[in-house]
N, C-alpha and C positions, 0 to 999 in steps of 0.2 A: 503493499499500500506506501503510494506516495505520499510525503508528508503535505500540508498545506503552510501558507503562511501566516503571521499573525495578523488581527485584524484588531482595529481598537475595540469591539465588544466582547475581547476575549477579559474584558475586566470581569464577565459574570462567568469566568472557568475557573478565575485561581482560587485557591483556597488557602488563606494566610495562617498556618500556624505558629504558636505564641505560647510564651509564658508555663514552661513545662515545671510540674510541681512533684516531687521525689516524697514520698508515703513515708511517714517515719521507722517505717519494718524495712525498708529499700525496696518493698518485693512490686510497686505498683507506681504510675508515674498518671499524674492527672492534666492537661492540656487541655488549651482555648483553639479553636479553629473558627476564624471569620471566614463569612463567604457575600459577593452581593448578591441580591435579591432584584431581578429584573424585572418584574410585573412590580412592586412594591417600591422599586427605587430607591433602594435602602441597601442595609447588610445585616445579619443575624450573626452571633456571636455564643457559638456552645460549647460545651465542655467533652472532653473524651478520656476514657479510661483505657491503660495499658499497663499489662504486668511489664515488668523488668526483661524479661526475656524476646519480647515484642510478638509473641505467641498472640495475645489478645487486642482487639481495638474496638474498644464499645462506647456507644453516644450515649452520655449521662445526662442529659439535658434534654428538654423537647419544646418548653413554653416559655416565651419573652423573645426579644432579640437580642439582647443582651446579658448572656450569661458567663460572668468573668471574675479574674482574683480570686481562683480557689485557694483555700486554706486547708489541711489536714488537720484533724484533732490529734493532740500529742498522746489521746490515750485509750481514744475509740475508733472503730471502723467508719468515721466519718466525717464528710468535708463542711465547710463551711462557705459561700460562695456571694456574690453581688448580682441581683438579678431585676431586671424590668418587668417582669411579667405579670405585677400587681402593686398597684400602691406606690409606683415609681422605682428608684433605687431600692431595695429592701436586703436584710441579710438571710438567706435561706439555707439550712441546715439538709443534708443527703446522708441518711444513714444508709451503708453500700451494704451491709447484712439485710436491711429488711426490703430498700428500695422507698423507704417514707420521706418525702418531702415536705419539710415545715417552715413554713414563713416566720419567722423569729421577731420582727420589726417592721413597726408600721410610723415612722418619722417623716412628719409632713414631706420635709425637705430632704429626704434620701441620707444616706451614709455611703463615706467612703473609708478607704485605706483599714483595712480589718486587720488585727492579728489576736489571736488565740493563747489565752494565760496557759500556762505551764501546766495545770492539774486540770486543765479542760473544762470549768465550771463557767468562765467568762469568755467573752469576743471584747475587744476594744475597737472602737472605731470613731473616724471624725465625723459628726455631725453639725449641720449650716444652723445656726442658732441667731436672733435678732442679736445686734450689741446690747448688752447689756440685759439681754433676754433668758429666756428658758429654752430647754428643748419642747419642740411641740409635735404631738402624736395626733393621727386621726383617730377620732371614735371608734371605739373599737365595734360599734354595731354599723359602723359604714359599710356601703356596699363597695368592691371593686371599679364599677363604675360611676360611681359618685366621688368615688377618691379621685379617680381618673379626670373628673370634668372639675373638681378643686383645684387641681393642679394646673390644668389649662388656662381657667381661670384667672389663678396668680400671674400665670407668664401673660396673658395677654393687657392684664392692669398693669405688668413690670413695664410693659411695651409702649404703652399708651399714655404713662402717665410722665408728670416731668421728674428729673431726676439732679439732685443735689450732692455734691461730692466738696471734700475740704482734703483731702491725700493726693499726691503729686500721683502716683499711680492707682487708676481706677477704672484700667479695664484690661483687657486679655485677650487677642486673639482666639479664635474658638467657641470664647466662651462668651463674649460682648463685656458690655458695662457690667463694673462689680455692683451688687445688692449691698444690701446692708447687714447680709448674712454673714456671718463669721466661722470659721469649721473650728469646731471646741472638741476636746476628746471627752467620750462617753463611754461606759462599762455598761456591758446588757449579759443580764444573766443567762445563761445557754437553757435551762431547765423552765424557767418560769416567764420571762423577756421581761421582766424588770430592770429598770436601768438607772443608773446615775451620773449627770453633769460632774465632771472631772476640772474641767478648767473653764474660764469666762477671761481670755484674754482679748485685745484690742483687736488683734491681727490674727492672720490664719496661722492654722497649724499643721503641718505637713511630717510625713515617715515614721510615724509613731514608731516604736518598738521595744519590746517587753523584756525585762531581765530573767535568767534563766531558772532564779528564786521564785519569781513572779511579784516580788515587792515594789519594782518601779518601772517606769516607762519613762523613755526618753523620744524626743520628738524636736524639730525645729522649728523656728519660727522668725521673724521678723519684724521691726520697727517700722513706723509711719517716716515714710521718705526713702526707703529702700524697696525695690520693685522685687526682689525675690530672686531675681534671675539668677544669681550667683550663687543662690544659697540663702542661709540664713544662719542665727545663733541655736547651739543646742541646750535644751534644758530637759531637767529630767523632774519628775514627780511621782509621791505617792500612787501604786495604785485603788488603792483605796480612796485618794484623795488628799489635798492639803496642799501644803507649803513648796511653790516650784522655786527648784534651785538651775542658776545659772552654771551649765558645766562647760561651755566653750564660748567664749564672748563675741568671737570676730564673725561680721555675718557673710561666711563663704562656706558654710557648710553645708550637706546633706547626707540623707540616709546611712544615718546611725545604727550599728551594728553591734550587739553585746559578745563578749568573749564567751565561752562555757563557763566558765567559773566567774561571770558575772564581774569580775574584776575591771575589765575595760572595755571600752568603744571604740571600734574602728568608723571610721567615716571618710565620706569622699570631700575633697575641700577644694574648691576652681579659683586657681592661681594662674595666675599670668597665661590665660585664653586655657589651661589646661586642667585637667582633673587628677589630682592626686592622691594617696592616701594615707590617711594620717590616723593616729593610735592616741589615746587621752584616758587617764584614769576614772573610772563611771560616776567617781563622785567628783570630778574637775580637778585642775592642776593642769600642768604643763604639757601641751600638744608634741606627738613625736614623727615625721613624715617618715613612711615605712617604703615610701617611692622615691628616693631625692633622687637615687641615680635610676629612676625610670624616666625618659624624657619623653613621653608619646602621652599620649591621653587616656585615662581609663574610663572611657563610655564606648557606647555604640556612635560612630559619627558619620558612618556610611550614608552615602545619598541616594535616596531608591524611591520609586514610586512603588515598593511591594511590599512594605511594612504597616498595616493600616494600623495595628494597635503597638504602644512602644510600651511594655509595662516597666516599672519602675525595678532597677536593678539595685542590691545593695551588696556591700563586703559579705563575703560567707566564708566562717570560720572550720576549720579543722576540729575534729572531736577533741582533740590534745591541748588544743588551744596554741601551739605554735605557729600555723600560717592562717594567712587570709588570702583568700583568692576574687581577682577581680576580671571583668571583663576590659579588654583594653583594647585600642585601635592603633596600627603601626603598617605603614606603607601599605596601603589599600585592605586590609585585612582586619580580621577581629579575632582576637586570641585570649584564652583563659589565663592569667597570670598569675603565679604564687610568689606572694614574699612573706620573710622572716620575720616573725615579731622579734627576734632577738638578734636578727643578723644586721649588723652596722654598715651594711653593703647599699642595699636596698635598689639593686637593679631588677630583681625579679626572674623567674622562671618560666618561660612558658611553657604548661604542660599541655592544650590542647591549642593547635592550630591547624594550619592547610589555607589551599585556596579557597575561602570562603569569607561569609561573612556571618559569625554568631551575632545572633542579637538577645538571645537570653539562656541561660543555664539554671539550674539548681545542681545541688552539691549534698552527696550525705554525712558531710564530713570526714569521709576516709578514703576510697578510691574511685569511686563512680560519680559521674557526670552527668548529667543530662541537657543536650542540647539543643537549642530550636538556632536553626541556622539557612543560611540560601549560598547559593553558588550562580555562578554566570549562567550556567547552564539550568539552574532550578531555582523555581520562587520559593520553597520553605519547605522544611524537614523537620523531624523532631527523632535524635537517633542516642542512645545509650553510647557513652565512652568508659571504659574501665582502663584507668593510669598509673602504672606501675610506681611504688613508690621511687622518688627523687629522680624518676627520669624527666628528661627534657632538656629546653636549651636556655640556656643562660642569656636574659637580655644582653646587647651590646651597643652601647650608644653609636648613631651613624650622624657623621658632620655630614651637615647638606652637600658639601663637596665630594663626598665619598660615593664610589658606586653601590649601587642596590646590593645587596649582602643575599637576599634571598628571591629572585629573580623568579622562582616559579617553584611552589611548594605542592606538595600530592594532597587530590583534595577531602580523601578518607583515610582515617586509619585503619588497619586490618583488625582491630579490636572493637569497629565499632556495631551496633546493631540498632536497625531502623525501628522505629515502632509505629507510624504512622504510614498513610498510603497518599497523605497529600501532593497535587499535581499529577500525579501520575498518569493517570487518563488524559489529562489535556496535553502533557508531553509524548504522550503517544499519537498523537494526530498533528501535531506543532513543529514545524523546523525552525530549531534553536541555533541563533550563529554566536559564536565563542571567539571573543576578541584577541587580539594579538596585543601584548604588552611590550611596550618600547621604553627608553629612558633618553634623555638629550640634555645637552649644557644650554644653561642660559646664564643670565647676568651674574656676575661675580662669581663665575664657573659650578653654580650649584647644579648639580643633578637633578632633572625634574622626571616624573613620572607619568606615562601618557597611556591610551588604550587607543586601540584604531578595531570599528568595528566594519567587515565587511558589508557589502547588501546581499541578502539572503540568497539572489539569484546570481551570486557572483560565475563571471566567466573570466579565464584569459583573457589578455590582450586587449582587454575593453577599459574603459575610463569611465567612471562613475561620479557623479556630483555630490558633494561633500558637506555636511552639517557639524560646525564644532559648537558642542554641548558644554555651557559655565555652571559649576554647578554654585549652589547658595552657599550660605555661610557668613562670612566665609571660611568658617572653620570646620567647615564638616568635611566630605571628602568622597570621590569617584572610587569604586574598589571591586574586589569580585564578590559581586552579585548580582542580581537577577534583576534585569529595567527593562518594563513594559514598553516604557515610551522608544527605547532606543532599538530592541527588537521591531518596531513598528515601524521606525524610520529606516529599518535595513531592509524590512520587507516591502518599502514603498521603492526602494533601487537606492537608496543613499547610503553610502558608508559615512560613518559616523568616527568624530576625532573626539576625546573625551581627555582631558588631561586636570591633575593635580599641581596647580602653581603654588608660589607661596602664601601662605595663609592657610593652607590647607592644614587639617589633624591627621596625626600618623606619621608626620618627619622629623620630629624634633623639637622642640618649646623656642629655638631661634628661627625655624622655617615658619611654625605657626604664625609665630606674632611678627615677620619680617610685613607684612601688609597694614601693621597698625602705623597710624600716621602717614602710610603713603598708598590709601586706595588709588587704583591708576596708574601708579608708576612701574616697578618691577613686576607686580603680580600681571600686569599687560603685556610688558615683556616679554614674561614665562607662556603667556597664551600664544602669543604672534612668533614667537620662536620656536615652541612647540607644534604647532599650526605647519610653519614651513619646515621643521625637519620631517613631519608628517607624508607632506608633501613631496620631499625629494625622497624618503626612505621605501615609500609605498606608489609604487609606479600606477596601480589602479585610480590613483586619486585626481581629480581633474581639477588643477589649480584654475582653470578661469573659470570653475563653477562652486564658489565655496557660500555657505550659509552658515548664517550664525543665530543660536538662541539660549536664552539663560534665562533664568530663574532666581526671584528674591535680589542676594550679593549679584547673583549671574544677570540678573536683569539692570543691577545699575551697569556691569560690565559692558552689556552691549549696548546700553546707552554711550558709556565713555568710548568703545570704540566707534561708534558709527559717527563720533566728534573727532576722533584722531586720524580715520583711515576711510579709504573706498575700496577696501577690499573685498568685502561681498557684497554677492548680488541680491541678497535679502537680509533682514535681520529680524528675529522676534525676541524681545522683550518682555516680561511675564513678571508679575509682582515685584515691579523694579523701584529704584529710587533715583529721581533724577535731580534732588534738589534736598540736599543736606540742612539747611538752613530751617526748612520746615519740617522736614523729618525729626528734627530733634524737639519738636513740639505736639506732633500727632502720632507718632508710633508707641505703642502699648508698653514698650521696653524702652523709649528715650526717656529722660538724657542719658541716663545712666550707661546705656550700651555703646552711644557715641561717646562720652566722655571716655571708655577704655580703650575704644578702638580708634579714635583721634590722641592717645595721651594727653587727653585733659584740653587740648585745644579746641575748644568749640565756640570762639566767638563769632561772628557773623563773617568777616573776612575769610578765616581757615577753612569755615564750612562750604562759603561759595566755592573758593578755588578749586574744590574737590566734586563740584556738582556738576554733572554733564549738562545741564540747563545754561549755566553760565557760557556754555560754547554751541549752542545751538544751532547756530549761524552757519554752521560748519557740515552740519548732517544734508549727506545728499542720496545715502542709502534709501531704499522700500525698506518702511520697518511697518512690522504690527506691534501695537501695543495691548498686550491683553493681560487683563487686571481683575480681580474678584472683588463686586462690590462690599462686600466685608471684612475687605482684610485690613485688621487694626493693626497688623506688624510693619506693613509698609502699605499705608491708605492709600487711596486709590486717588488721592490728589496728587501724588508724585506722576502716577500715569496720563492724567489730566493737563496739567501743567505741560509736559513735554509735547501732549497732543497739540495743544494749543497754540503754541509756539512755532511746530515746524507747519501744520496745516495753516496759521496768518501767513506763514511766508512763503505758500505754495508747496511745498514740501509733498512726496507721497510717504501718507502714512494712513494707516488703518488704526480704528480701537474698538477692540473686542469686549466687552462686559460681559462679566458673568456674576448674576443673582445668585444671593444665599449662599453665597460660599467664602472661607476664610483664607487666610494664608495657607491654609493646609489642603487644598482642594487634591493637590498632586496625590496625595495618599487619604482623606479622608472624605471627600466631597462626593455629593450625590453622584451615584453611578453614569447617570445620563449627562450632566455637566462634565465630568472625567471626560467622557466618550467625545464630548464636543469640542473640549479644549484642546485635545487629540488632533480633530479633526481642522479647528481652524489651524493650526499651526501649518499642519500637512498642505492644507490649500493656499495658506498662505505662499507656502517656500514653493511649491510646484508649479502655482501661477507665473512665478516669476523666474524662473527654472531659464536661463538661456537656452534658444534652441543651437 
């Protein structure tokens, strides 16, 4: 049977597995699977259960459209999870012995971030509460339909009412304007459903973690004037309630995790555009960096349109308390890295790697990991990896001028066991193109990583039009992962060149920070040098037929490029930035983000100097501005300004506005709008393709 080519509607064929969780006895794994629903134009997420040998794979949930965040009871064969099947987002408890499902909570404003107490009698979570108010619950006799009407009525009233703010950060992309409700810590009795509100803070709580003895819960929170973008401070509170204690005072921490003996808290700290691993005494004290010689970032930074749910990651401890395991991004790959608590070196040991993107993992504390990952040829799968003790590769710092040490690594280890069947049916009918990887020298003799994807129906001796694709961030990364958009471009007869210019994560601290204060400088040189190197090296690329597209930071760079060069026959700027001056006052993460990225030089003159709008008279390239109307990260006024100036000057520019979509349309938008987005890009580029 011949394989067909990728189409935009393949959105409905993908299965996105994520968030695997190993049972306390190590015999089973629960994971989430998300699929798009064509008739309903939305998504559904359900929980699946597999044994550790991969011999069974059973769907556990069938009701509702969002069943996520599963946690195992420490002492019973049951799980708790969050579901929207009734009364909004509530805790449900499922006994795996009897199959009985119970709705444990009926909070009017839902609940999130749940953790189970060590003795299994309590579950803790975060519940939105009116400022200085108390937790609200539905009347016990209310029907599901009545509860749904009440929820929808509150949403309608909020949308149609005037809103008053006195905080610097009052909106969040994908969520909207902040309500007056604050996430507070609540305990719930598993048997009776009785609950107790434990905190009454003025700002949101995040990342609750419970101590092994069940006496304390740590969490992060931030103060007024802080966005929370880079983390918060760490606090702890007795599990029965009482006085909070400030454990870590700097506002750059997240994801605290107790050691098995409860004496330490490991946490992530955002410093210099890198996420590092720190350790602090559980009752407060001096923090110590465990990853001081690990110069990449401890997070999933890989850019793709194949990650619907990004479950929170936290440091994972070994049972003996000697090691902490984290996910790290390095040279386009995500790897599991081990750090020793008593090791003064701090460089880390890579224990699970390969040419792939691991985006979540669960650890049994000994030798077994369960990973959710993607490769360039597979959208997503779940596998068990057993790692022999003290095996792995020590992390080695790579200077930007050094050649890449691992140009290719095997995708799968011999000791891995597949647990799921996600995407196998889809891949049996569709042709998938594997990219070629190359490197090249750019400014300062720095080595830059690049990828080239051939057209799906490639024929030797022919030349093909080229799309230069630019990732967002700028501190994300292209890498070894499946990317639907690129496979679609390939299916439509384009070769795709995509690069990791300076500013990208996973190539060292100096490399990541090199873009700061220099947006549109050497990063632009890296992109043009990489494109020209690809045109020289790959003889099937047609140098006279090159277009460019990019999103977010990539949209800024497209705007910047078309004010600096006429090399491209067409350009697509998506979710862009054209004016840093107005961006400073309109983005949900500004001004803090801009102050970091521009090294504090956020005066009008400095920001305008780096704004494509300042040079709009140089634009000669046919340009499509594609923007989501509900984008709060890079507000749509950024595209409107650029469009109006080019149009007024008689330039060739089109403007596509996508309704009811945030900055994250690429990954989480309504399926029909994701398809329309892809079609808009393809239609514009192909209509301008030189004959």
